[in-house]
DRENPA-454594 format. One line per 10 residues: their letters; for each residue x, y, z of N, C-alpha, C. Coordinates in Angstrom, 1 decimal. Layout:
N
A = X,Y,Z,X,Y,Z,X,Y,Z ~ ... .
REM end
This chain:
290
MLEYVRHEAI = 42.7,-75.6,-40.2,41.3,-75.6,-39.8,41.2,-76.0,-38.5 ~ 40.4,-75.2,-37.6,40.2,-75.7,-36.2,39.3,-76.9,-36.3 ~ 39.4,-77.9,-35.4,38.6,-78.9,-35.4,37.7,-78.9,-34.2 ~ 36.4,-79.2,-34.3,35.4,-79.2,-33.3,35.6,-80.3,-32.3 ~ 35.6,-80.0,-31.2,35.7,-81.1,-30.1,34.6,-81.0,-29.2 ~ 33.9,-82.0,-28.9,32.8,-82.1,-28.1,33.0,-82.0,-26.7 ~ 32.4,-81.0,-25.9,32.7,-80.8,-24.5,31.5,-81.1,-23.7 ~ 31.5,-80.9,-22.3,30.6,-81.2,-21.4,30.7,-80.2,-20.3 ~ 29.6,-79.4,-20.0,29.8,-78.5,-18.8,29.6,-79.3,-17.6 ~ 30.5,-78.8,-16.6,30.4,-79.7,-15.3,30.6,-78.6,-14.1 .
SLKGNPAFSE = 29.9,-79.0,-13.1,29.8,-78.2,-11.7,31.1,-78.6,-10.9 ~ 31.9,-77.8,-10.7,33.0,-78.0,-9.8,32.6,-78.3,-8.3 ~ 31.5,-77.6,-7.9,31.0,-77.8,-6.6,30.4,-79.2,-6.5 ~ 29.9,-79.6,-7.4,29.3,-81.0,-7.4,30.1,-82.2,-7.6 ~ 31.4,-81.8,-7.9,32.4,-82.8,-8.3,33.5,-83.1,-7.1 ~ 33.5,-84.3,-6.4,34.4,-84.5,-5.4,35.9,-84.3,-5.8 ~ 36.2,-84.4,-7.1,37.5,-84.4,-7.5,38.2,-83.0,-7.5 ~ 37.2,-81.9,-7.3,37.7,-80.7,-7.3,37.3,-80.0,-5.8 ~ 38.0,-78.9,-5.6,37.7,-77.9,-4.3,37.9,-76.6,-4.6 ~ 37.7,-75.8,-3.6,38.1,-74.2,-3.6,39.5,-74.2,-3.7 .
VWLHDQICKD = 40.2,-75.0,-2.9,41.7,-74.9,-2.8,42.3,-75.2,-4.3 ~ 41.8,-76.2,-4.9,42.3,-76.6,-6.2,42.1,-75.2,-7.1 ~ 40.9,-74.8,-7.0,40.6,-73.6,-8.0,41.5,-72.4,-7.6 ~ 41.9,-72.2,-6.3,42.8,-71.2,-6.0,44.0,-71.5,-6.6 ~ 44.5,-72.8,-6.5,45.8,-73.1,-7.1,45.9,-72.8,-8.6 ~ 44.8,-73.2,-9.3,44.9,-72.7,-10.7,45.1,-71.3,-11.0 ~ 44.2,-70.5,-10.3,44.4,-69.0,-10.5,45.7,-68.4,-10.2 ~ 46.2,-68.9,-9.0,47.5,-68.3,-8.6,48.6,-68.9,-9.4 ~ 48.5,-70.0,-10.1,49.5,-70.4,-11.1,49.4,-69.5,-12.3 ~ 48.4,-69.0,-12.8,48.3,-68.1,-13.9,47.0,-67.2,-13.6 .
PSILGLGADL = 47.3,-66.1,-12.9,46.1,-65.2,-12.7,45.7,-64.5,-13.8 ~ 46.4,-64.6,-15.0,45.7,-63.8,-16.2,44.5,-64.7,-16.7 ~ 44.3,-65.9,-16.3,43.0,-66.6,-16.8,41.8,-65.8,-16.3 ~ 41.9,-64.9,-15.3,40.6,-64.2,-14.9,40.3,-63.1,-15.8 ~ 41.0,-62.7,-16.6,40.7,-61.7,-17.5,40.9,-60.3,-17.0 ~ 41.7,-60.1,-16.0,41.9,-58.8,-15.5,43.1,-58.1,-16.0 ~ 43.9,-58.8,-16.6,45.2,-58.4,-17.3,46.4,-59.5,-17.4 ~ 47.2,-59.2,-18.2,48.2,-60.2,-18.6,49.3,-60.3,-17.6 ~ 49.7,-59.4,-16.9,50.8,-59.4,-16.0,50.4,-59.2,-14.5 ~ 49.6,-60.0,-14.0,49.3,-59.8,-12.7,50.1,-60.7,-11.7 .
TVLSRERIQF = 50.3,-60.2,-10.5,51.2,-60.6,-9.6,50.4,-61.0,-8.4 ~ 50.6,-62.3,-7.9,49.9,-62.7,-6.6,50.7,-62.1,-5.4 ~ 50.1,-61.3,-4.7,50.6,-60.7,-3.5,50.4,-61.6,-2.2 ~ 49.2,-62.1,-2.1,49.0,-62.9,-1.0,47.9,-63.8,-1.4 ~ 47.8,-65.0,-0.4,46.8,-65.9,-0.6,46.3,-66.2,0.9 ~ 45.0,-66.4,0.9,44.4,-66.6,2.3,44.9,-65.5,3.2 ~ 44.9,-64.3,2.9,45.3,-63.2,3.6,44.5,-62.9,4.9 ~ 45.0,-63.0,6.1,44.1,-62.8,7.2,43.8,-61.3,7.3 ~ 42.5,-61.0,7.6,41.9,-59.7,7.7,41.7,-59.4,9.1 ~ 41.7,-58.1,9.4,41.4,-57.4,10.8,40.2,-57.9,11.1 .
GGGRLDVLLS = 39.9,-58.4,12.3,38.6,-58.7,12.8,38.1,-60.0,12.5 ~ 39.0,-60.8,11.6,38.7,-62.0,11.3,38.3,-62.4,9.8 ~ 38.5,-63.7,9.5,38.2,-63.8,8.1,39.5,-63.9,7.2 ~ 39.6,-64.6,5.9,40.8,-64.6,5.1,40.4,-64.1,3.7 ~ 41.2,-63.3,3.1,40.8,-62.9,1.7,41.5,-64.0,0.8 ~ 40.7,-64.5,-0.1,41.2,-65.6,-0.9,42.5,-65.4,-1.6 ~ 42.6,-64.2,-2.4,43.7,-64.0,-3.3,43.8,-62.4,-3.3 ~ 45.0,-61.8,-3.3,45.2,-60.4,-3.3,46.2,-60.2,-4.6 ~ 45.6,-59.7,-5.6,46.5,-59.5,-6.8,47.1,-58.0,-7.1 ~ 48.0,-57.8,-7.9,48.6,-56.5,-8.2,48.8,-56.5,-9.6 .
DSEGAVRYEV = 48.4,-55.2,-10.3,48.8,-55.3,-11.6,50.2,-54.9,-12.0 ~ 50.6,-55.0,-13.2,52.1,-54.9,-13.5,52.8,-53.6,-13.1 ~ 52.1,-52.5,-12.8,52.6,-51.2,-12.4,52.6,-51.1,-11.0 ~ 51.9,-52.2,-10.3,52.0,-52.1,-8.8,51.0,-50.9,-8.3 ~ 50.0,-50.5,-9.2,49.4,-49.4,-8.7,47.8,-49.9,-8.3 ~ 47.4,-51.0,-8.8,46.2,-51.5,-8.7,46.1,-52.7,-8.0 ~ 45.3,-53.0,-6.9,45.2,-54.2,-6.2,43.8,-54.7,-6.4 ~ 43.7,-56.0,-6.6,42.4,-56.7,-6.7,42.3,-57.6,-5.5 ~ 41.1,-57.4,-4.9,40.9,-58.3,-3.7,39.8,-59.3,-4.3 ~ 40.2,-60.5,-4.3,39.4,-61.6,-5.0,38.9,-62.7,-4.0 .
EIMLGATDPS = 37.6,-62.7,-4.1,36.9,-63.9,-3.3,36.4,-64.8,-4.4 ~ 36.7,-66.1,-4.1,36.3,-67.2,-5.0,35.5,-68.2,-4.3 ~ 34.5,-68.5,-5.1,33.7,-69.6,-4.5,33.1,-70.6,-5.6 ~ 32.8,-71.8,-5.1,32.3,-72.8,-5.9,30.7,-72.6,-5.9 ~ 30.0,-73.0,-7.1,28.5,-72.9,-7.0,28.0,-71.5,-7.3 ~ 26.8,-71.3,-6.8,26.2,-69.9,-7.1,26.5,-68.8,-6.1 ~ 26.5,-67.7,-6.5,26.6,-66.4,-5.5,25.8,-66.6,-4.4 ~ 26.2,-66.0,-3.1,25.2,-66.2,-2.0,25.5,-64.9,-1.2 ~ 24.6,-64.4,-0.3,24.9,-63.1,0.4,26.2,-63.0,1.1 ~ 26.6,-64.2,1.8,27.8,-64.2,2.6,29.0,-63.7,1.9 .
HLIRTIEYWD = 29.1,-64.3,0.7,30.3,-64.1,-0.1,30.4,-62.6,-0.8 ~ 29.1,-62.2,-1.1,29.1,-60.7,-1.6,29.6,-59.8,-0.5 ~ 29.0,-60.1,0.8,29.4,-59.2,1.9,30.8,-59.4,2.2 ~ 31.4,-60.4,2.1,32.8,-60.6,2.4,33.6,-59.8,1.5 ~ 33.3,-60.2,0.1,34.0,-59.4,-1.0,34.2,-57.9,-0.8 ~ 33.0,-57.2,-0.5,33.0,-55.8,-0.2,33.8,-55.5,1.1 ~ 33.6,-56.3,2.1,34.2,-56.0,3.4,35.7,-56.2,3.3 ~ 36.3,-57.2,2.6,37.6,-57.3,2.5,38.2,-56.3,1.6 ~ 37.5,-55.7,0.6,37.9,-54.7,-0.3,38.1,-53.5,0.6 ~ 37.1,-53.1,1.4,37.1,-52.0,2.3,38.2,-52.0,3.3 .
IERRRYPAYE = 38.6,-53.2,3.8,39.6,-53.3,4.8,40.9,-53.0,4.2 ~ 41.2,-53.6,2.9,42.5,-53.3,2.3,42.6,-51.9,1.8 ~ 41.6,-51.2,1.3,41.7,-49.9,0.8,41.9,-48.9,1.9 ~ 41.4,-49.3,3.1,41.8,-48.5,4.3,43.1,-48.5,4.7 ~ 43.7,-49.8,4.6,45.0,-50.0,5.3,46.1,-49.6,4.2 ~ 45.7,-49.7,3.0,46.7,-49.2,2.0,46.2,-48.2,0.9 ~ 45.8,-46.8,1.5,45.1,-45.9,0.6,45.9,-45.5,-0.6 ~ 47.3,-45.8,-0.7,48.0,-45.1,-1.7,47.8,-46.1,-3.0 ~ 47.2,-47.2,-3.1,46.7,-48.1,-4.1,45.3,-47.8,-4.5 ~ 45.0,-48.2,-5.8,43.7,-48.3,-6.1,43.2,-49.8,-5.7 .
HIAVLVAEEV = 42.2,-49.9,-5.3,41.6,-51.2,-4.9,40.3,-51.6,-5.7 ~ 40.2,-52.8,-6.1,39.0,-53.2,-6.9,38.6,-54.5,-6.3 ~ 37.2,-54.6,-5.9,36.7,-55.9,-5.4,36.4,-56.9,-6.6 ~ 36.7,-58.2,-6.6,36.3,-59.2,-7.5,35.7,-60.3,-6.8 ~ 34.6,-60.7,-7.4,33.8,-61.9,-6.9,33.8,-63.0,-8.0 ~ 34.4,-64.0,-7.8,34.3,-65.2,-8.8,33.4,-66.3,-8.3 ~ 32.6,-66.7,-9.1,31.6,-67.8,-8.8,31.1,-68.6,-10.1 ~ 30.8,-69.8,-9.8,30.3,-70.7,-11.0,29.0,-70.1,-11.5 ~ 28.2,-69.4,-10.7,26.9,-68.9,-11.2,26.7,-67.5,-10.6 ~ 26.6,-66.6,-11.2,26.4,-65.2,-10.9,24.9,-65.0,-11.2 .
TARFLNVMAL = 23.9,-65.2,-10.2,22.5,-65.0,-10.6,22.1,-63.7,-10.9 ~ 20.8,-63.7,-11.5,20.4,-62.2,-12.0,20.0,-61.5,-10.7 ~ 19.7,-62.1,-9.7,19.2,-61.4,-8.5,20.5,-60.7,-7.8 ~ 21.6,-61.4,-7.9,22.9,-60.8,-7.2,23.4,-59.8,-8.1 ~ 23.3,-60.0,-9.5,23.7,-58.8,-10.4,22.8,-57.6,-10.1 ~ 21.7,-57.7,-9.9,20.9,-56.5,-9.5,21.4,-55.8,-8.3 ~ 21.7,-56.7,-7.1,22.2,-56.2,-6.0,23.6,-55.4,-6.1 ~ 24.4,-56.2,-6.9,25.8,-55.5,-7.0,25.7,-54.3,-7.8 ~ 24.7,-54.2,-8.7,24.6,-53.0,-9.6,24.3,-51.6,-8.5 ~ 23.5,-52.0,-7.6,23.4,-50.9,-6.6,24.6,-50.3,-5.9 .
FAGSVPLIAI = 25.6,-51.1,-6.0,26.9,-50.4,-5.6,27.7,-49.6,-6.4 ~ 27.1,-49.4,-7.7,27.8,-48.5,-8.8,28.0,-47.1,-8.3 ~ 29.1,-46.7,-8.6,29.5,-45.3,-8.2,30.1,-45.3,-6.8 ~ 30.0,-46.4,-5.9,30.6,-46.3,-4.6,31.6,-47.3,-4.4 ~ 31.5,-48.6,-5.0,32.5,-49.6,-4.9,32.8,-50.1,-6.3 ~ 34.1,-50.0,-6.6,34.5,-50.6,-7.9,34.5,-52.2,-7.9 ~ 33.6,-52.8,-8.4,33.2,-54.2,-8.2,33.3,-54.8,-9.6 ~ 33.8,-56.0,-9.8,33.9,-57.0,-10.8,33.2,-58.3,-10.5 ~ 32.3,-58.7,-11.3,31.8,-60.2,-11.1,32.2,-61.0,-12.2 ~ 32.9,-62.1,-11.9,33.3,-63.0,-12.8,32.7,-64.4,-12.9 .
QLCALKVGPQ = 32.1,-65.0,-13.8,31.4,-66.2,-13.8,32.3,-67.2,-14.4 ~ 32.5,-68.3,-13.7,33.2,-69.5,-14.3,32.5,-70.6,-14.7 ~ 32.9,-71.0,-15.8,32.3,-72.1,-16.7,33.4,-73.3,-16.7 ~ 33.2,-74.5,-16.2,34.2,-75.5,-16.2,33.7,-76.5,-17.3 ~ 34.4,-76.6,-18.1,34.2,-77.6,-19.3,35.0,-78.9,-19.4 ~ 34.6,-80.0,-19.5,35.1,-81.3,-19.7,35.4,-81.5,-21.2 ~ 36.7,-81.6,-21.6,37.0,-81.8,-23.0,37.8,-83.1,-23.0 ~ 37.1,-84.3,-23.3,37.9,-85.7,-23.2,38.4,-85.8,-21.9 ~ 39.7,-86.1,-21.7,40.2,-86.3,-20.2,40.8,-85.1,-19.6 ~ 40.5,-83.9,-20.3,41.0,-82.5,-19.8,39.8,-81.7,-19.2 .
IVLNFVKVLD = 40.2,-80.7,-18.6,39.2,-79.6,-18.1,39.7,-78.3,-18.6 ~ 38.7,-77.4,-18.8,38.9,-76.1,-19.4,38.1,-75.1,-18.4 ~ 38.8,-74.2,-17.9,38.1,-73.1,-17.0,38.0,-71.8,-17.9 ~ 36.8,-71.5,-18.1,36.5,-70.3,-18.9,35.9,-69.1,-17.8 ~ 36.6,-68.0,-17.7,36.2,-67.1,-16.9,35.6,-65.8,-17.6 ~ 34.4,-65.5,-17.4,33.7,-64.4,-18.1,33.2,-63.4,-17.3 ~ 33.7,-62.0,-17.5,33.1,-61.1,-16.8,31.7,-60.6,-16.9 ~ 30.7,-60.8,-16.0,29.5,-60.5,-16.2,29.0,-59.1,-15.6 ~ 29.9,-58.5,-14.7,29.6,-57.2,-14.3,31.1,-56.4,-14.0 ~ 31.2,-55.3,-14.5,32.4,-54.6,-14.4,32.1,-53.1,-14.2 .
QRQLRVEDVA = 32.3,-52.7,-12.9,32.1,-51.3,-12.4,33.3,-50.5,-12.1 ~ 34.4,-51.0,-12.8,35.6,-50.2,-12.5,35.7,-48.8,-13.0 ~ 34.9,-48.5,-14.2,34.9,-47.2,-14.6,34.0,-46.3,-14.1 ~ 33.2,-46.7,-13.2,32.1,-45.7,-12.5,32.8,-45.1,-11.2 ~ 33.2,-43.7,-11.4,33.6,-42.9,-10.4,34.8,-43.6,-9.8 ~ 35.7,-43.8,-10.8,37.1,-44.5,-10.3,37.9,-43.9,-9.1 ~ 37.6,-42.5,-9.1,38.4,-41.7,-8.1,37.6,-41.9,-6.7 ~ 36.6,-42.6,-6.6,35.8,-42.5,-5.4,36.3,-43.4,-4.3 ~ 37.3,-44.2,-4.8,37.8,-45.3,-3.8,38.8,-44.5,-2.8 ~ 39.2,-43.3,-3.0,40.0,-42.5,-2.2,39.0,-41.9,-0.9 .
VDGAEEDVDR = 39.2,-42.2,0.2,38.4,-41.8,1.3,39.3,-40.8,2.1 ~ 38.6,-39.6,2.4,39.1,-38.6,3.4,39.4,-39.3,4.7 ~ 40.6,-39.0,5.2,40.9,-39.5,6.5,41.5,-40.9,6.4 ~ 41.4,-41.6,5.3,42.2,-43.1,5.2,43.7,-42.8,4.9 ~ 44.1,-41.5,4.4,45.5,-41.3,4.2,45.9,-40.0,5.0 ~ 47.2,-40.2,5.5,47.6,-39.1,6.4,47.4,-37.7,5.7 ~ 47.0,-36.7,6.5,46.9,-35.4,6.0,48.3,-34.7,6.2 ~ 48.6,-33.8,5.3,49.7,-32.9,5.5,49.4,-31.5,5.2 ~ 50.3,-30.5,5.4,49.9,-29.2,5.0,50.6,-28.8,3.6 ~ 50.2,-27.7,3.1,50.9,-27.3,1.9,52.5,-27.0,1.9 .
STWEARVGPS = 52.8,-26.7,3.1,54.4,-26.5,3.2,55.2,-27.8,2.9 ~ 54.5,-28.8,3.3,55.2,-30.1,3.2,55.2,-30.3,1.6 ~ 54.3,-30.2,0.8,54.4,-30.2,-0.6,55.3,-29.3,-1.3 ~ 55.4,-28.2,-0.8,56.2,-27.1,-1.4,57.8,-27.4,-1.1 ~ 58.0,-28.0,0.1,59.3,-28.4,0.4,59.7,-29.6,-0.3 ~ 58.7,-30.4,-0.8,59.1,-31.5,-1.6,59.3,-31.3,-3.1 ~ 58.4,-30.4,-3.6,58.5,-30.3,-5.0,58.7,-28.8,-5.4 ~ 58.6,-27.9,-4.6,58.8,-26.3,-5.0,57.5,-25.7,-5.1 ~ 57.4,-24.5,-4.8,56.2,-23.6,-5.0,55.7,-23.4,-6.3 ~ 56.7,-23.6,-7.4,56.2,-23.3,-8.8,55.1,-24.4,-9.3 .
LMKICDRVAE = 55.6,-25.7,-9.0,54.7,-26.8,-9.2,53.4,-26.7,-8.6 ~ 53.4,-26.2,-7.3,52.3,-26.3,-6.5,51.2,-25.2,-7.2 ~ 51.7,-24.3,-7.7,51.0,-23.1,-8.6,50.2,-23.9,-9.6 ~ 50.6,-24.9,-10.1,49.9,-25.6,-11.1,48.7,-26.3,-10.5 ~ 48.8,-26.8,-9.5,47.6,-27.4,-8.7,46.6,-26.2,-8.3 ~ 47.1,-25.2,-8.0,46.2,-23.9,-7.8,45.5,-23.5,-9.0 ~ 46.2,-23.5,-10.1,45.4,-23.0,-11.2,44.4,-24.1,-11.7 ~ 44.8,-25.4,-11.4,43.9,-26.4,-12.0,42.6,-26.1,-11.1 ~ 42.6,-26.0,-9.8,41.5,-25.8,-8.8,40.7,-24.4,-9.4 ~ 41.4,-23.3,-9.6,40.8,-22.2,-10.1,39.9,-22.3,-11.4 .
IANEIADPKL = 40.5,-23.1,-12.4,39.6,-23.5,-13.6,38.5,-24.4,-13.2 ~ 38.8,-25.3,-12.3,37.6,-26.1,-12.0,36.5,-25.4,-11.3 ~ 36.8,-24.4,-10.4,35.9,-23.5,-9.7,35.2,-22.6,-10.5 ~ 35.7,-22.3,-11.8,34.8,-21.5,-12.6,33.3,-22.0,-12.9 ~ 33.2,-23.3,-12.9,31.7,-23.9,-13.0,31.4,-24.8,-11.8 ~ 32.3,-25.1,-11.0,31.9,-26.1,-9.9,30.9,-25.5,-8.9 ~ 29.9,-26.3,-8.7,29.0,-25.9,-7.6,28.3,-27.1,-7.0 ~ 28.8,-27.4,-5.6,29.6,-26.6,-4.8,31.0,-26.4,-5.1 ~ 31.7,-25.4,-4.6,33.1,-25.1,-5.0,33.9,-26.2,-4.5 ~ 35.1,-26.3,-5.2,36.2,-27.4,-4.8,37.4,-26.8,-4.1 .
SLKYKKTRVA = 38.0,-27.6,-3.4,39.2,-27.2,-3.0,40.4,-28.2,-2.8 ~ 41.6,-27.8,-2.5,42.7,-28.7,-2.5,42.8,-29.3,-1.3 ~ 42.9,-30.7,-1.1,43.3,-31.3,0.1,44.7,-31.9,0.0 ~ 45.6,-31.6,0.9,46.9,-32.2,1.0,47.1,-33.5,1.6 ~ 47.3,-34.5,0.8,47.5,-35.9,1.6,49.0,-36.2,1.4 ~ 49.4,-37.3,2.0,50.9,-37.7,2.0,51.3,-37.9,0.6 ~ 50.4,-38.7,-0.3,50.9,-39.0,-1.6,50.3,-38.3,-2.6 ~ 49.4,-37.5,-2.5,48.6,-36.9,-3.5,48.0,-35.7,-3.0 ~ 47.6,-34.7,-3.9,46.9,-33.7,-3.7,45.5,-33.7,-4.4 ~ 44.4,-33.8,-3.6,43.1,-34.2,-4.0,42.1,-32.9,-4.2 .
LSVAGGFFNV = 41.5,-32.9,-5.1,40.6,-31.8,-5.5,39.2,-32.3,-5.2 ~ 38.5,-31.8,-4.2,37.0,-32.2,-4.0,36.4,-31.1,-3.1 ~ 35.1,-31.4,-2.9,34.4,-30.5,-2.2,34.8,-30.6,-0.7 ~ 34.9,-29.5,-0.1,35.2,-29.5,1.4,34.4,-30.3,2.2 ~ 35.0,-31.3,2.8,34.1,-32.3,3.8,33.5,-33.3,3.0 ~ 33.8,-33.3,1.6,33.2,-34.4,0.8,33.8,-35.6,0.8 ~ 33.0,-36.8,0.3,33.8,-38.0,0.3,34.5,-38.3,-1.0 ~ 34.0,-37.9,-2.4,34.5,-38.3,-3.5,35.6,-37.1,-4.0 ~ 36.5,-37.5,-4.6,37.5,-36.7,-5.3,37.2,-36.4,-6.7 ~ 37.1,-35.2,-7.3,36.9,-35.0,-8.7,38.2,-35.4,-9.4 .
MSLWPKQNFV = 39.2,-35.1,-8.8,40.5,-35.4,-9.5,41.6,-35.5,-8.6 ~ 42.8,-36.2,-8.9,43.8,-36.2,-8.0,45.1,-35.6,-8.7 ~ 45.9,-35.0,-8.1,47.3,-34.5,-8.5,48.4,-35.2,-7.8 ~ 49.3,-35.6,-8.6,50.4,-36.1,-7.9,51.9,-35.5,-8.2 ~ 52.0,-34.3,-7.7,53.3,-33.4,-7.9,54.6,-34.2,-7.7 ~ 55.3,-34.2,-8.9,56.6,-34.8,-9.0,57.8,-33.6,-9.0 ~ 59.0,-34.0,-9.1,60.0,-33.0,-9.1,59.9,-32.1,-10.4 ~ 59.4,-32.5,-11.5,59.4,-31.6,-13.0,58.0,-31.6,-13.4 ~ 57.1,-32.1,-12.9,55.7,-32.0,-13.5,54.6,-32.6,-12.5 ~ 53.4,-32.2,-12.9,52.3,-32.7,-12.1,51.4,-33.6,-12.8 .
PMRFAVSDPE = 51.4,-34.9,-12.6,50.3,-35.8,-13.2,48.9,-35.5,-12.7 ~ 48.1,-35.2,-13.6,46.7,-34.9,-13.2,45.7,-36.2,-13.7 ~ 45.2,-36.8,-12.7,44.5,-38.1,-12.9,43.0,-37.9,-12.6 ~ 42.1,-38.4,-13.6,40.7,-38.1,-13.5,40.1,-39.2,-14.3 ~ 38.7,-39.3,-14.1,37.9,-40.2,-15.1,37.0,-39.1,-15.9 ~ 36.8,-39.5,-17.2,35.9,-38.8,-18.0,35.4,-39.6,-19.1 ~ 34.2,-39.3,-19.6,33.4,-40.3,-20.4,33.9,-40.6,-21.7 ~ 34.7,-39.8,-22.4,35.4,-40.1,-23.6,36.8,-40.0,-23.5 ~ 37.5,-41.0,-22.9,38.9,-40.7,-22.6,39.8,-40.9,-23.9 ~ 39.4,-41.8,-24.7,40.3,-41.8,-26.0,40.2,-40.8,-26.9 .
QWITHLTEVG = 39.1,-39.9,-27.0,39.0,-38.8,-27.7,39.8,-37.7,-27.1 ~ 39.9,-37.5,-25.7,40.6,-36.5,-25.1,42.1,-36.8,-25.2 ~ 42.4,-38.1,-25.2,44.0,-38.4,-25.4,44.3,-38.0,-26.8 ~ 43.5,-38.2,-27.8,43.8,-37.7,-29.1,44.0,-36.2,-29.1 ~ 43.1,-35.5,-28.6,43.1,-34.0,-28.6,44.6,-33.5,-27.9 ~ 44.7,-34.2,-26.8,45.9,-33.6,-26.0,47.2,-34.0,-26.6 ~ 47.3,-35.1,-27.2,48.6,-35.4,-27.7,48.8,-34.7,-29.2 ~ 47.9,-34.2,-29.8,47.9,-33.6,-31.1,48.5,-32.2,-30.8 ~ 48.3,-31.5,-29.6,48.8,-30.3,-29.2,50.0,-30.3,-28.6 ~ 50.6,-31.5,-28.5,52.0,-31.8,-27.8,52.1,-32.0,-26.4 .
MEAELKKQGR = 50.8,-32.3,-25.8,50.9,-32.6,-24.3,51.0,-34.0,-24.0 ~ 51.5,-34.4,-22.9,51.7,-35.8,-22.4,50.5,-36.4,-21.8 ~ 49.8,-37.2,-22.4,48.6,-37.9,-22.0,48.5,-39.3,-22.2 ~ 47.9,-40.1,-21.3,47.8,-41.5,-21.7,46.6,-42.1,-20.9 ~ 46.1,-43.2,-21.4,44.8,-43.9,-20.8,45.3,-45.0,-20.1 ~ 45.0,-45.1,-18.8,45.5,-46.0,-17.9,44.4,-47.0,-17.6 ~ 44.6,-48.0,-16.9,43.7,-49.0,-16.6,42.4,-48.5,-15.9 ~ 41.3,-49.1,-15.9,40.0,-48.6,-15.5,39.6,-47.4,-16.0 ~ 40.0,-47.2,-17.2,39.6,-45.9,-18.1,39.9,-44.7,-17.5 ~ 41.0,-44.6,-16.6,41.4,-43.2,-16.2,42.3,-42.6,-17.2 .
VIVRLRDGEI = 42.3,-41.3,-17.1,43.4,-40.4,-17.9,44.4,-39.9,-17.0 ~ 45.6,-39.9,-17.5,46.7,-39.0,-16.7,47.3,-38.0,-17.7 ~ 47.2,-36.8,-17.3,47.8,-35.6,-18.0,49.0,-35.2,-17.3 ~ 50.1,-35.1,-18.0,51.3,-34.4,-17.2,51.6,-33.2,-17.5 ~ 51.3,-32.4,-16.4,51.4,-30.9,-16.8,52.8,-30.3,-16.3 ~ 53.5,-29.6,-17.1,54.8,-29.0,-16.7,54.5,-27.5,-16.6 ~ 55.6,-26.9,-15.9,55.6,-25.6,-15.9,55.3,-24.8,-17.1 ~ 54.3,-24.0,-17.2,54.0,-23.0,-18.4,53.0,-23.7,-19.2 ~ 52.5,-25.0,-19.0,51.8,-25.7,-20.0,50.3,-25.2,-19.7 ~ 50.0,-24.9,-18.6,48.6,-24.5,-18.5,48.4,-23.2,-19.1 .
IKHESILRDL = 49.3,-22.2,-19.2,49.1,-20.9,-20.1,49.2,-21.3,-21.4 ~ 50.1,-22.2,-21.9,50.3,-22.4,-23.3,49.1,-23.1,-23.9 ~ 48.3,-24.1,-23.2,47.3,-24.9,-23.6,46.0,-24.6,-22.8 ~ 45.9,-23.5,-22.3,44.8,-23.2,-21.4,43.4,-23.5,-22.0 ~ 43.3,-23.2,-23.3,41.8,-23.3,-23.8,41.4,-24.8,-23.8 ~ 42.3,-25.8,-24.2,41.9,-27.0,-24.3,42.0,-27.7,-22.8 ~ 42.7,-27.2,-22.0,42.6,-27.7,-20.5,41.5,-27.1,-19.9 ~ 40.9,-26.1,-20.2,39.8,-25.6,-19.5,38.6,-26.4,-19.9 ~ 38.4,-26.7,-21.2,37.5,-27.5,-21.8,37.4,-28.8,-20.9 ~ 38.7,-29.4,-20.9,38.7,-30.8,-20.3,38.4,-30.9,-18.8 .
IHQVVKESQQ = 39.0,-29.8,-18.1,38.7,-29.7,-16.7,37.2,-29.4,-16.4 ~ 36.6,-28.6,-17.1,35.2,-28.3,-17.1,34.3,-29.5,-17.3 ~ 34.7,-30.4,-18.2,34.1,-31.6,-18.7,34.1,-32.6,-17.3 ~ 35.2,-32.7,-16.9,35.5,-33.6,-15.6,34.6,-33.2,-14.5 ~ 34.6,-31.7,-14.2,33.8,-31.4,-13.2,32.3,-31.5,-13.4 ~ 31.8,-31.2,-14.6,30.5,-31.4,-14.8,30.0,-32.7,-14.6 ~ 30.9,-33.8,-15.0,30.4,-35.1,-15.0,30.4,-35.6,-13.5 ~ 31.4,-35.2,-12.7,31.7,-35.6,-11.3,30.5,-35.1,-10.5 ~ 29.9,-33.9,-11.0,28.7,-33.3,-10.1,27.4,-33.4,-10.6 ~ 27.3,-34.3,-11.6,25.9,-34.6,-12.2,25.1,-35.3,-11.1 .
REM end
């Protein structure tokens, strides 16, 4: 049976025994304490930013696909830290557009006022706010990190910005994967445009093929043609249900972090599974254009 132990909540900011550097050390020793994942890697600490300033901690997920720009502060949130959090996230995502980037603000107190301000960025900035509670238990201290705001699942494809990644032409992709797989991308676009308003078009980037409105900022979905298949990545409101439906008919589909779905399309599968894929693509388009 667990035994109750009396504890005392303490403020790190008001205690001379602790500092932001000390807190950075604890997080870098074990980034999993933030609650962002079990296998996080520290890529950089006090990372110098273009134009000045330093990003406290840059983390990467186990697959190396998602990067977390983490700003850490003692005490309550303030405007300067919120601005820096978003500014550093924006700098990093523009420098390294092939990765997904998520802004993370850690503070001892995330006030209701700043929660309201952060919520205004929903749909444009994938942002996580984490509140830290330090507890003294006898001669020891416990750091408890609680997510009080998580906007990762809102328009997760929006972090890709046109022009942030090098443009290429279709012939580059056909030379890389062959015309047959590129026709899969064409068919996805055709199905999407059965209901899309305004119409969507394929944009050829160095690492992906994006489906979006011409001249638009947000991507409805991204396609990542490989040698033998085309991963189709998107956000949808009921991902677990779609994963079940797709796997039941024999398709390769999985739920990734941040609530995104990846479906691997092989040559001939769009014809074989056109009905379920049409329903799926139409739902993705409808939700993205609401």
